[in-house]
N, C-alpha and C positions, 0 to 999 in steps of 0.2 A: 420567706419570712411571713409570719402571720401575726398581726397585732390587733388589738381592739382600741378604738379611740372614742371617747365620750365628748361630743361637741354639741353644745346647746341642746342637751337632753336627748340626743340621738346617738345610738350605738352604731359605729361605723367599723366594719371589718376591712382591713387593708391586707391584700395579698399581692405583693409586688417584690420581685427579686431584682428589679432594675436599679434600685438605689440602696445606698448604705446608710446605716444609722450608728450612732455612738452614744454610750451612756456616760454622762459627765457629772462630776461632783467631788468635793473634798471629803475629808473624814467627818466634818461637822455639817455637811450639807445633805439635804434630801436629794437623792439622785434624780436626774432628768434625762430624758432621751432626746437627742438632737438629730434631725435630718439635715440636709444641706441648707434648708431655709427656715425651719421652724423648731420650736422647743416645746416639749411635752413633759408635764409632771407625771410620775409613775404612781398610780394608786392601786393598792390591793383591796379588792372588793370581796367580802365574805359571801359565801353562798349558803342558802338555807338547806340545800341538798348536797349530799356528798357526790362528787364527780369521780367515777371510776375510769381509770386510764388503761386501755387494753391495746395490745399490739394487733395490727390488722392481720386477718388470716391470709395465708398464701393459697395458691390454687391446688396445692397438694395435701390440703387438710391439716396443715400445721401452721402455727403462728409465725410472725416475722422473726421471733426470737429463736425459732427452731423447735419449740415444744409441741409435742403431738396433742391434737385436740381429742377430747373424749369421743368415742364412737357412738353412733346412733343407738346401738343395742344396749349400751351401758347407761344411757340417759333417757330411755323411753322414746327414742326416735328424734331427739333434739340434740343439736350440737351445743357445746359450751366452750367458753374460753376463760382463761385465768386473768384476773386483773393484776396488772403490774404495780399500780400505785393508786392512791386516792388523793384528790385535790379538794380542799375546803373553800377555795375561792379562785379568783383569776385577777390578772393585772389589766388595768385600763389606762389609757393615755389621755390626759387632759391638756389641751394646748394652753400655754401660759404666755403672757406678754413678756418681751425682753426687758431686763433690768440693766441699765447702763451705769448705775451708781458705782458698782465695784470697778468697772472699766475706767471710769473717771478717777476713782481713787488710786488705781494702779498707775495710770499715766501721770498723775499729779505728784508722784514721788520724786521725779526729777524733771522739772520743766526746762524747756529750751529757752535760754535767755542770753543776756549780755555776757555772762561769765562763761558761756560756751565758746571755747577757743576756735573750733573748726567744725566742719560737717563730717569729719571722719569719726570712726568708731573710737570712743574714749577708752582710756586705759582700763578704767573700772566700769564694768557693766552692771553694777548693783543699781537696782531701781530702773533698769531699762528692759524693755520687753519687745521681742520679735512677734511676728504674727502667730507662730506656733506656740510661743510662750503664753500669749493671751488666750488662745483656744484651749490650752491645757488648764489654765487657771479660772476661766469663766464658764458659766453655764449658758452659752449662747451658740446658736448655729452660725455657720460661716457667713451667711447672708446677713444675719442680725448683727454680727460683729462688724461687718462692712458698714452697715447703717449707723452703728454706734460711733465708729471712728469718724464718719462723715459728719454726724450731728455735733460731735465735740470739736470739729475742725482740727483733727490730728494730722500730723505730717510724718512720713517715714524718712528718717535720717540715719544713714549708715546701717540700714537694715533694722533699726529699732523705731517703733512708733512713739512719737513724742507729742505732748501738748506744748504750744509756745506760750511763754509767760505773757499775760495780758498786757502788762505795761510795755514789754518789749514789742509786742505786736502793734500796739497803739502807736509806738514810736516809729516803727517802720511805715505804718499807714500814714502817719502825719508827714513823714518825709516825702512819701509819694504825692500827697496833696500839695505840699510846699513846692516840690519840683514842677508839678503840673501848673501851678500859678506862675512860677518864675519863668518857665519856658513856654507859657501860653498853650499847654496841652489841653485838649478836650477830654473831659472825664468820660466821655462816651467813645473815645478813640485813642487810648493809651497804647503806644507801641512798646511791646515787651522789651525789645532790644535796648531802646532808649531809657526806659525806666530802670531796667536791671543795671545798665552801665552807670547811670547816675548814682544809684545807691551802693553799688559795689565800690565806687570811689570813696564812699564814706565808711567802708569796712563791713558792709552787710553782705551776707551770702546770697548768691543768685537763687538758690533753692527756696530760701525763706521769703525773698521778695516775690517770687512767683506764687508761693503759697499764700502770701498776703493778698495778692491780686485775685487769687481764686476764692479766698474767704470773703472778700468784700465786693467781688464782681464776677463776671463771667467772660470767657474768651469768645470773641465774635469773629465772623468771617467777613472781611471787606475785600472782595475780589477786585473792586475797582481801584484800590489803593496799592498797586504794585505788588499785591499778594501773589499773583500768578505771574511767574516769569514768562519770558517770550516763548520758551519751549513748552509751556503748559505745566511745568512742575511747580510745586508749592514751596515758596521760600520760607524756611523755618524762622528766619530773622524778621519776618513780617507779621508775626502773631500780634493781634490787636485785642486789647481788653476794654471792657465797658464796666465802669464802677456802678454799683447799685445805689441809686439815690437815697433809698431808705437806710442803707448801711452807712453812707456818708453822714446822714443826719443823726443816726444813732451814735456814731463815734463822738460827735460833738456834744450830744445830749448826755452821754455817759460821763464826759468830762465835767459838765456842770453839776450833774447829780452827785458826783463824788466830792465836789467842793463844798456842798452844804446838805444837811439832812432834810431840809424842807425848803420849798420855794413857793412864793406867791405865783399863781399860774401866769398872770400877765407879765410879771418880771422875768420868769423863766423863758417864756416864748420870745420876748424881746431880746434877751441875752443870747438865746439859741440861734435866732435868725441872724444876728449880727456876726456870729462866729462862722457861719456857713460860707462856702465859696460862692462867688457870684453866679446867679442863675439857679441855685438850689433852694427849693422852698420847703420849709419845715411844716409839719402838721402833727398835732397831738395824737391823731389816730395811729401814727407810726410807733407810738410808745405803749400801745395796748399790750398788756402782759409784762410791762416793764415798770409802770408806775401806777399809783392809786391817787385819786383826787378826793379830797374831803372839803366840805364847806364849814368854815368857822366864822360865825357872824355874817358879815356882808362880803367876806373874801373867800376865794377858793384857793386851797393849797394842795400841792402835790409832793409826794415823797416816793423814793424808790421801793419797789416790791416786785421782784423778778420771778417769773415762772421757772426760770432756769435753776433757781435755788430751792425749788419745792420737790418733795418726793415724787417718784414716778408711780408708786403703788396707789391705786385709786382711794382706798380707805385712808391712807396716811395723807394723801393730797387734800381730801376734803376736810380732814381734821385740822390740818395746818391752815386752810383757808378760813375755817370758822373760828380758829383762835385769833386770826387777824381781824376778822369782822364777823359779828354774830348774824348779820343780815346782809344779803347781797342782792342787788338788782342784776338781771340777766346780762345787760350790756357790760357790766363790770366783771361778772363771773365768767362769761364765755371764754375770754382769752386764757384763763387759767385752767381750763379743763379740756379745751379742744384738742390737746395733744395726747390725752390719756388713751392708752391702748389696753383693752380688755377683750380677749378673743370671744366672739359671739355676743358681745354687749355693745350697744350703741351709747352715745352720750346721753340720750334720753333715758335709757335703762339705768345708767349710773346715777343720774339725777333722781330717779324714782327710788333707788336703793339708799342713797346717802342724804337726801334733802327732803324738806317739806316745802311745798309751793303754796303761797297764799296770794290772792288777787281780789281785794275788796270789791272793785268795780272793773268793768271791761275797759275803761279808759285809763286806769292806772297800771303801771308796769308790774309784773309779778315779782314777788320777793321770795328768796330762797333762804331757809334756815336749816340748821342741823336736824337730822332725824333722830 
């Protein structure tokens, strides 16, 4: 396979038969080429010169197509070959950042929630998608699809990838925290078997309970707590989970933010800290990219404004940000652009393209406005 790839102004020729590629796109999409890990837009580039395509000559004086070449005597001692076709341009591949918005839209068609009777495949599969279904409908490489599913906290249920309804997930997480307080479990050492058993008694699926633990924490290895049996084998029943303190704090912060459109900062912090489990300390730094703070008179107020609800396209992202605020300080702006992905372009390059920076004095923070 031979392809041409335009990346950051450099023309790269790729000659590799060791990997496969696939072209993806619907009837109304611009086709893209996907490797196992990246996605490229396919661009046709016109050439100022006509490119003639000829078959290579064989060692017997004929072309690869079998046509005899002209003899030296007929052409003044020069050999000639016939052009089979003419090309007016060539295709170039330009790497593009993955767009997970359509993935989120597809998985949102049927959320997993309280009305889901079981973890088995439901009678109707309308609005449900397997891995192969998603690959067929999305313009993503396999690695990018894996990243998208992870970023959306999707779970595979009965062969279909699902998003869990937020209210249902929060309910499961709340029950985990409630049981931890009732049974005096450490949030840094939750035994999977005990947690699953407690929530299954309330009618919750073991798979969703474990998915909740994975979403809000991480599995840890505690060999000193009977995790290793006497014969040296690992006991699957001894899996231990540690909840992420920031995720615990965000859970309770989201509850408060959904109860009122605006909060006085001091009142919010007090209410937030009172709701948290003992030993967990809240900090407004945890809410970067989740809230904005503005000063009205002598008071500071906060309101929800989540980066998760903003477009992934850089141009659309900056347009949405400047609709919200015409002027941004870097400390406020950074959490809303740090996740942007544009192949070959850094965050500084994106700032240069979409914003104007002003800084009256060296002591004052820089201000960014729309370009």
